[in-house]
C-alpha positions in Angstrom: 113.1 92.0 126.7 112.2 95.0 124.5 115.0 97.4 123.5 115.0 100.8 125.1 114.3 103.9 123.0 117.3 106.1 122.6 117.2 109.7 123.9 117.4 112.6 121.5 121.1 113.1 122.4 121.9 109.4 122.0 120.3 109.4 118.6 122.2 112.5 117.5 125.5 111.1 118.8 125.0 107.8 116.9 123.8 109.6 113.8 127.0 111.7 113.7 128.9 108.4 113.3 126.9 107.4 110.2 127.4 109.9 107.3 124.5 109.8 104.8 122.0 108.6 107.3 119.2 110.8 108.6 116.1 110.6 110.7 112.9 111.3 108.8 109.4 110.7 110.1 110.9 109.0 113.2 112.8 106.5 111.1 116.5 106.1 110.5 116.9 106.4 106.7 119.5 106.1 104.0 119.4 105.9 100.2 122.2 104.4 98.1 122.8 104.8 94.4 124.4 102.0 92.5 125.8 101.5 89.0 123.1 99.1 87.7 119.8 97.6 88.7 121.6 94.2 89.1 124.0 95.8 91.6 121.1 97.3 93.5 119.3 94.0 93.6 122.5 92.3 95.0 122.7 94.9 97.7 119.0 94.3 98.6 119.6 90.6 98.9 122.7 91.1 101.1 120.8 93.6 103.4 118.0 91.1 103.7 120.4 88.4 104.8 122.0 90.8 107.3 118.5 91.6 108.7 117.8 88.0 109.2 121.0 87.5 111.0 120.2 90.4 113.3 116.5 89.6 113.7 115.8 93.2 112.9 114.2 94.4 109.6 113.8 97.7 107.8 111.5 98.9 105.1 113.7 98.2 102.1 112.9 99.7 98.7 114.5 98.7 95.4 114.5 101.2 92.6 116.2 101.0 89.2 119.6 101.7 90.5 118.8 102.8 94.0 118.2 101.2 97.4 116.4 102.9 100.3 116.2 101.8 103.9 113.9 103.1 106.6 114.0 101.5 110.1 112.7 101.9 113.6 111.9 99.4 116.3 108.3 98.2 116.4 108.7 96.6 119.8 109.8 100.0 121.3 106.7 101.7 120.0 108.3 102.8 116.8 111.2 104.6 118.5 114.8 104.4 117.5 116.9 102.0 119.4 120.4 100.6 119.4 119.1 97.8 117.1 118.4 100.4 114.3 121.9 101.8 114.5 123.4 98.3 114.6 121.6 97.5 111.4 122.7 100.8 109.8 126.4 100.1 110.7 126.2 96.7 109.2 124.7 98.0 106.0 127.4 100.7 105.8 130.0 98.0 106.0 128.6 95.9 103.2 127.3 98.6 100.8 130.7 99.6 99.3 131.3 96.0 98.2 128.3 96.4 95.9 129.5 99.8 94.6 127.0 101.8 96.5 127.4 105.5 96.9 
């Protein structure tokens, strides 16, 4: 069963619950700044583990001391779904433990 795309209103309502997250080019996105490259790498590994647990993956970019995520649901034609917001909420829960801002 493929997840259903969210309406514009549903997307806006869920986005309001996730400060720092935006929708850009049809993807749910967020960038984090960390104190060191090592801390950023640790966050990437933790996000990758979470993505495996959820069976839902983002484009994940590691910079020197930054991490960027961009996600949408391929099986819903590239639309935003509840899966994308579930992943974003999980990342929001784990990011502070790595010192992410």
